Residue, then its C-alpha position, 0 to 999 in steps of 0.5 A: m477753640d483757641i487761636n493755636e488750636l485753629n492754626g494747628l488744624l490749618k497746618k494739618g490741611y483742614g479746609g473751611r468746611e472741614l474746620t467748621s464741621f470739626y468745630s461743630g462736632n466738638i461743640d456738639a460733644l461739649l453741649k451733650s456732656i453739659f446737658s447730660a450732667a444737668f439731668e441726673p436721673s432724679r431730675s428726669h421729669a424735665k421734658l426738654f431738648l436742645i437743637a442747633v440752629g442756623g449755621y451751627g444747625r447746618g454743621d457749619l460753626a465757624p471758630f469764634s462765632d456764637i453758638d445758636i441753640m434752641l431749647f424746646a419744651r411742650d409748655r412754659s413749665a420747663a422754663g426754669t430748667a432751661k434757664e439753669l441749663l443756659y447758666k451751665f453753658w455760660d459757666s463753661k465760657l461758651d458764647i451761646s445765643h439762645s431761644f426757649r420755645t414751646p410748639s406755639d412759640c415756634i409756629d407763631e414766631s416763624k410766622r412773624d420773623i423770617r430769620t426764625r423760620t429759616s433757623l428752624l429749617e436749618h436745625r439739628y438735634v443735639a441732646g435731650d428728650k428724643e420723644l419730645y423731639s419726635y413730637f417737634r418733627e411730626n407736629v411743629y416742623p411741618e407747620v414751619a417748613f411747609r406753610n406758605q412756601k411761595r411767600f417764604v421764598m419771596e421773603k428770602l429773595r427780598e431779604a437777600t436783595t436788601m442785604v446786597k442791594i441788587p434789584v428784584f425782578e417780580 
């Protein structure tokens, strides 16, 4: 989205939420198109899916923000395919922030880093193998979302207070 398109939408009366939702939808369509073109029928062996995470995962992608995505596969054998796909996104001049993860990567990283856990909680399916995505939702997501919730809430409160420098009452 360039500045002229942004100004045009603002003149049409788009508010902040409408604008970020519209922009997220446009990026979804573009990423789906690139993803689909990368996986011709002859390359259907690649078991991979793409999810939006963070603000983009919430459908709140602000213009000129980086596009946070995660590529997921059952194992590292799809890493080369994921790398090829990322190059296609970058060739399209998209500002992509990415991760490539397996089930154990998601679980282990979400235990180590609260930002990773939060971004996985705020994910949204965009493209790719729907059967693999179902596996993620049934087996990986519960480990990320429901494990030690009280500690997660405390860490989020601590994170919020360190960002805005307000006292924590424990």
